[in-house]
Backbone as CSV, one residue per row, in Angstrom:
resi,resn,N_x,N_y,N_z,CA_x,CA_y,CA_z,C_x,C_y,C_z
1,MET,191.385,-131.432,-60.170,190.771,-130.298,-60.633,191.033,-130.194,-62.221
2,PRO,189.890,-130.329,-62.901,190.104,-130.287,-64.333,190.438,-128.921,-64.947
3,GLN,190.126,-127.856,-64.232,190.436,-126.514,-64.702,192.040,-126.315,-64.758
4,LEU,192.656,-126.787,-63.831,194.079,-126.583,-63.726,194.970,-127.742,-64.451
5,ASP,194.401,-128.410,-65.315,195.176,-129.367,-66.019,196.110,-128.716,-66.933
6,ARG,197.367,-129.391,-66.947,198.455,-128.806,-67.664,198.187,-128.690,-69.231
7,VAL,197.434,-129.352,-69.629,197.142,-129.320,-71.171,196.226,-128.151,-71.519
8,ILE,195.228,-127.704,-70.744,194.329,-126.688,-70.970,194.584,-125.420,-70.321
9,ILE,195.546,-125.370,-69.341,195.738,-124.091,-68.612,196.251,-122.979,-69.530
10,PHE,197.042,-123.260,-70.497,197.624,-122.290,-71.432,196.551,-121.698,-72.319
11,THR,195.602,-122.517,-72.694,194.470,-122.006,-73.551,193.524,-121.144,-72.729
12,GLN,193.331,-121.525,-71.559,192.554,-120.790,-70.636,193.150,-119.378,-70.384
13,ILE,194.496,-119.349,-70.160,195.081,-118.049,-69.873,195.091,-117.278,-71.145
14,PHE,195.250,-117.855,-72.358,195.224,-117.161,-73.620,193.884,-116.488,-73.876
15,TRP,192.735,-117.278,-73.643,191.467,-116.627,-73.782,191.184,-115.605,-72.786
16,LEU,191.658,-115.823,-71.538,191.474,-114.820,-70.553,192.140,-113.547,-70.916
17,LEU,193.317,-113.611,-71.382,194.072,-112.411,-71.803,193.377,-111.724,-73.005
18,ILE,192.821,-112.526,-73.967,192.162,-111.926,-75.066,190.866,-111.141,-74.661
19,ILE,190.135,-111.785,-73.707,188.919,-111.176,-73.182,189.262,-109.908,-72.458
20,ILE,190.345,-109.943,-71.647,190.662,-108.785,-70.945,191.107,-107.711,-71.804
21,LEU,191.903,-108.041,-72.830,192.289,-106.999,-73.771,191.162,-106.447,-74.596
22,VAL,190.226,-107.276,-74.953,189.040,-106.705,-75.723,188.229,-105.792,-74.740
23,ALA,188.024,-106.299,-73.503,187.282,-105.384,-72.509,188.004,-104.077,-72.317
24,TYR,189.274,-104.160,-72.042,190.191,-102.971,-71.906,190.126,-102.000,-73.127
25,SER,190.222,-102.554,-74.291,190.171,-101.623,-75.460,188.777,-101.050,-75.594
26,PHE,187.763,-101.848,-75.359,186.331,-101.267,-75.476,186.149,-100.189,-74.339
27,ILE,186.699,-100.299,-73.149,186.624,-99.205,-72.231,187.353,-98.047,-72.634
28,ILE,188.590,-98.325,-73.077,189.427,-97.121,-73.539,188.929,-96.424,-74.817
29,LEU,188.461,-97.176,-75.729,188.024,-96.526,-77.009,186.597,-96.074,-77.029
30,LYS,185.674,-96.583,-76.205,184.274,-96.200,-76.385,183.840,-95.537,-75.088
31,ILE,184.055,-96.020,-73.999,183.432,-95.504,-72.763,184.163,-94.210,-72.178
32,LEU,185.479,-94.417,-72.049,186.197,-93.181,-71.532,186.039,-91.946,-72.421
33,PRO,186.176,-91.949,-73.723,185.999,-90.773,-74.501,184.658,-90.012,-74.292
34,ASN,183.527,-90.984,-74.278,182.239,-90.516,-74.030,182.136,-89.867,-72.701
35,SER,182.661,-90.540,-71.638,182.502,-90.039,-70.330,183.361,-88.703,-70.155
36,PHE,184.600,-88.604,-70.778,185.294,-87.372,-70.911,184.547,-86.264,-71.561
37,ARG,183.881,-86.653,-72.586,183.150,-85.575,-73.314,181.998,-85.052,-72.537
38,ILE,181.319,-86.005,-71.869,180.173,-85.647,-70.985,180.675,-84.685,-69.864
39,MET,181.788,-85.115,-69.232,182.378,-84.359,-68.128,182.834,-82.943,-68.535
40,LYS,183.334,-82.857,-69.799,183.811,-81.541,-70.399,182.546,-80.692,-70.588
41,LEU,181.452,-81.299,-71.182,180.217,-80.491,-71.406,179.700,-80.009,-70.093
42,ARG,179.630,-80.906,-69.122,179.082,-80.421,-67.778,179.886,-79.309,-67.168
43,ASN,181.186,-79.465,-67.290,182.150,-78.439,-66.802,181.880,-77.044,-67.573
44,ASN,181.831,-77.133,-68.840,181.611,-75.869,-69.619,180.187,-75.343,-69.257
45,PHE,179.299,-76.169,-69.170,177.888,-75.614,-68.747,177.856,-74.998,-67.391
46,SER,178.531,-75.627,-66.441,178.524,-75.101,-65.048,179.400,-73.746,-65.015
47,LYS,180.422,-73.708,-65.857,181.270,-72.441,-65.973,180.394,-71.260,-66.543
48,SER,179.612,-71.695,-67.593,178.798,-70.697,-68.275,177.699,-70.166,-67.249
49,LEU,177.071,-71.096,-66.562,176.174,-70.686,-65.555,176.775,-69.814,-64.424
50,PHE,177.969,-70.201,-64.062,178.609,-69.449,-62.937,178.944,-67.971,-63.461
51,THR,179.424,-67.855,-64.722,179.657,-66.538,-65.185,178.441,-65.808,-65.382
52,SER,177.402,-66.410,-65.865,176.070,-65.596,-66.075,175.520,-65.205,-64.683
53,MET,175.746,-66.070,-63.674,175.237,-65.776,-62.295,176.126,-64.608,-61.671
54,GLU,177.394,-64.623,-61.967,178.282,-63.470,-61.543,177.957,-62.147,-62.214
55,LYS,177.653,-62.260,-63.566,177.080,-61.093,-64.207,175.837,-60.546,-63.640
56,LEU,174.917,-61.397,-63.306,173.613,-61.074,-62.728,173.833,-60.436,-61.377
57,ASN,174.634,-60.954,-60.642,174.940,-60.403,-59.250,175.631,-59.090,-59.370
58,GLU,176.547,-58.840,-60.294,177.075,-57.522,-60.557,176.127,-56.552,-60.973
59,GLU,175.133,-57.034,-61.857,174.112,-56.080,-62.269,173.248,-55.715,-61.157
60,GLN,172.876,-56.596,-60.250,172.032,-56.397,-59.160,172.719,-55.538,-58.094
61,ILE,174.052,-55.704,-57.955,174.689,-54.783,-57.023,174.765,-53.308,-57.535
62,TYR,174.925,-53.263,-58.908,174.979,-51.945,-59.507,173.572,-51.285,-59.414
63,GLN,172.496,-52.044,-59.649,171.142,-51.538,-59.614,170.836,-51.076,-58.160
64,SER,171.166,-51.912,-57.209,171.027,-51.495,-55.765,171.691,-50.245,-55.433
65,LYS,172.979,-50.086,-55.842,173.763,-48.842,-55.617,173.041,-47.708,-56.215
66,LYS,172.567,-47.808,-57.452,171.882,-46.719,-58.094,170.570,-46.359,-57.411
67,ILE,169.857,-47.328,-56.921,168.640,-47.124,-56.157,168.839,-46.326,-54.967
68,ILE,169.967,-46.799,-54.269,170.350,-46.075,-52.985,170.747,-44.676,-53.285
69,GLU,171.468,-44.488,-54.366,171.942,-43.075,-54.809,170.706,-42.315,-55.141
70,LEU,169.773,-42.769,-55.895,168.567,-42.047,-56.267,167.672,-41.768,-55.007
71,ASN,167.708,-42.675,-54.078,166.933,-42.427,-52.862,167.568,-41.292,-51.984
72,HIS,168.892,-41.281,-51.958,169.645,-40.166,-51.321,169.327,-38.859,-52.033
73,ASN,169.316,-38.874,-53.336,169.069,-37.622,-54.063,167.664,-37.037,-53.800
74,TYR,166.704,-38.076,-53.804,165.235,-37.611,-53.535,165.081,-37.191,-52.111
75,ILE,165.931,-37.710,-51.067,165.746,-37.297,-49.774,166.397,-35.939,-49.680
76,ASN,167.466,-35.679,-50.240,168.032,-34.306,-50.311,167.081,-33.319,-50.965
77,LEU,166.523,-33.727,-52.141,165.577,-32.793,-52.783,164.324,-32.463,-51.901
78,LEU,163.886,-33.508,-51.199,162.690,-33.197,-50.308,163.131,-32.297,-49.184
79,LYS,164.290,-32.610,-48.607,164.781,-31.684,-47.454,164.970,-30.282,-48.017
80,HIS,165.514,-30.060,-49.279,165.555,-28.732,-49.794,164.229,-28.150,-49.978
81,MET,163.197,-28.909,-50.551,161.933,-28.352,-50.803,161.299,-27.916,-49.384
82,LEU,161.518,-28.778,-48.451,160.865,-28.458,-47.122,161.510,-27.260,-46.566
83,SER,162.785,-27.116,-46.668,163.464,-25.904,-46.123,163.053,-24.664,-46.821
84,THR,163.065,-24.753,-48.210,162.550,-23.635,-49.014,161.153,-23.212,-48.710
85,GLN,160.281,-24.267,-48.488,158.916,-24.041,-48.231,158.749,-23.333,-46.921
86,SER,159.421,-23.855,-45.966,159.226,-23.225,-44.630,159.808,-21.849,-44.631
87,THR,160.974,-21.545,-45.334,161.424,-20.215,-45.385,160.440,-19.310,-46.175
88,PHE,159.874,-19.845,-47.197,158.866,-19.166,-47.988,157.688,-18.720,-47.119
89,TYR,157.243,-19.641,-46.329,155.977,-19.318,-45.430,156.484,-18.384,-44.223
90,GLU,157.713,-18.517,-43.775,158.157,-17.575,-42.821,158.296,-16.102,-43.351
91,LYS,158.694,-16.103,-44.676,158.817,-14.700,-45.291,157.389,-14.132,-45.349
92,ILE,156.462,-15.016,-45.906,155.100,-14.534,-46.017,154.506,-14.025,-44.625
93,LEU,154.718,-14.931,-43.598,154.163,-14.499,-42.349,154.825,-13.335,-41.779
94,ILE,156.050,-13.182,-41.957,156.796,-11.854,-41.511,156.156,-10.699,-42.249
95,LYS,156.005,-10.844,-43.432,155.460,-9.774,-44.305,154.106,-9.402,-43.835
96,TYR,153.247,-10.341,-43.571,151.806,-10.005,-43.159,151.837,-9.581,-41.518
97,TYR,152.704,-10.080,-40.782,152.859,-9.581,-39.417,153.292,-8.118,-39.429
98,LYS,154.204,-7.746,-40.290,154.694,-6.372,-40.338,153.449,-5.499,-40.799
99,LEU,152.661,-6.010,-41.819,151.471,-5.231,-42.256,150.524,-5.090,-41.194
100,PHE,150.178,-6.216,-40.491,149.305,-6.179,-39.395,149.571,-5.230,-38.194
101,PHE,150.903,-5.447,-37.811,151.354,-4.513,-36.685,151.435,-3.059,-37.209
102,GLY,151.865,-2.906,-38.430,151.779,-1.580,-38.893,150.426,-0.888,-38.809
103,LYS,149.417,-1.646,-39.191,148.158,-1.143,-39.125,147.682,-0.916,-37.654
104,ILE,148.109,-1.881,-36.878,147.731,-1.730,-35.380,148.414,-0.537,-34.753
105,THR,149.633,-0.240,-35.072,150.336,0.948,-34.434,149.633,2.219,-34.966
106,PHE,149.130,2.244,-36.192,148.476,3.393,-36.662,147.153,3.539,-36.071
107,ASN,146.519,2.412,-35.625,145.225,2.606,-34.939,145.288,1.950,-33.580
108,GLU,145.823,2.755,-32.612,146.092,2.250,-31.222,144.754,1.945,-30.559
109,LYS,143.694,2.640,-30.942,142.440,2.368,-30.250,141.979,1.064,-30.516
110,PHE,142.115,0.504,-31.841,141.707,-0.790,-32.194,142.578,-1.887,-31.431
111,PHE,143.853,-1.558,-31.285,144.774,-2.519,-30.655,144.373,-2.611,-29.157
112,ASN,144.002,-1.495,-28.527,143.702,-1.563,-27.142,142.342,-2.305,-26.932
113,TYR,141.498,-2.182,-27.885,140.158,-2.762,-27.933,140.356,-4.337,-28.065
114,VAL,141.194,-4.769,-29.001,141.542,-6.105,-29.190,142.106,-6.700,-27.885
115,VAL,143.061,-6.006,-27.297,143.742,-6.654,-26.067,142.704,-6.649,-24.942
116,LEU,141.831,-5.692,-24.803,140.689,-5.732,-23.658,139.736,-6.722,-23.976
117,MET,139.424,-7.063,-25.292,138.446,-8.101,-25.560,139.071,-9.524,-25.240
118,TYR,140.367,-9.652,-25.498,141.015,-10.871,-25.235,141.106,-11.121,-23.685
119,LEU,141.443,-10.082,-23.036,141.427,-10.176,-21.436,140.081,-10.457,-20.990
120,TYR,139.045,-9.791,-21.459,137.744,-10.109,-21.056,137.247,-11.433,-21.351
121,LYS,137.591,-11.938,-22.521,137.139,-13.391,-22.859,137.849,-14.303,-21.850
122,ASN,139.134,-14.160,-21.515,139.831,-14.975,-20.535,139.149,-14.907,-19.249
123,LEU,138.837,-13.740,-18.729,138.156,-13.660,-17.451,136.813,-14.329,-17.479
124,ILE,136.067,-14.316,-18.537,134.763,-14.878,-18.645,135.045,-16.434,-18.576
125,GLN,135.968,-16.907,-19.242,136.239,-18.373,-19.267,136.663,-18.828,-17.914
126,LYS,137.319,-17.977,-17.186,137.772,-18.424,-15.871,136.751,-18.132,-14.804
127,LYS,135.564,-17.605,-15.258,134.436,-17.337,-14.361,134.723,-16.266,-13.333
128,LEU,135.520,-15.370,-13.622,135.839,-14.230,-12.677,134.873,-13.077,-12.879
129,ILE,134.276,-13.039,-14.123,133.265,-12.003,-14.454,131.977,-12.676,-14.959
130,ASN,130.880,-12.216,-14.513,129.644,-12.840,-14.976,129.266,-12.361,-16.261
């Protein structure tokens, strides 16, 4: 085998070591710093995206809590409005009932007439009277 000849084996090993050292130095000086820089940029970019996403999530949670609180306030306001409205109408009805019954008690003949007309109408509807 001519490659393993004693005369040229040392030169082959010498050139092999030089090529390996050149390749190693090229990798160490050019490729690794660029790849580390790229990895660092990607890491910083992903961290910034993650922090912005966390801020957006916190803002969304805050807004949803505010919306829920506003909805509870509106529901309580509507309940209050409905309760005051119903008490308002009850007060008005009580007032007019008192006025109506006050007028009826003063005029018992009218009251008797209204009751008789109501009974007469019911009897006609049941066809007990022609």
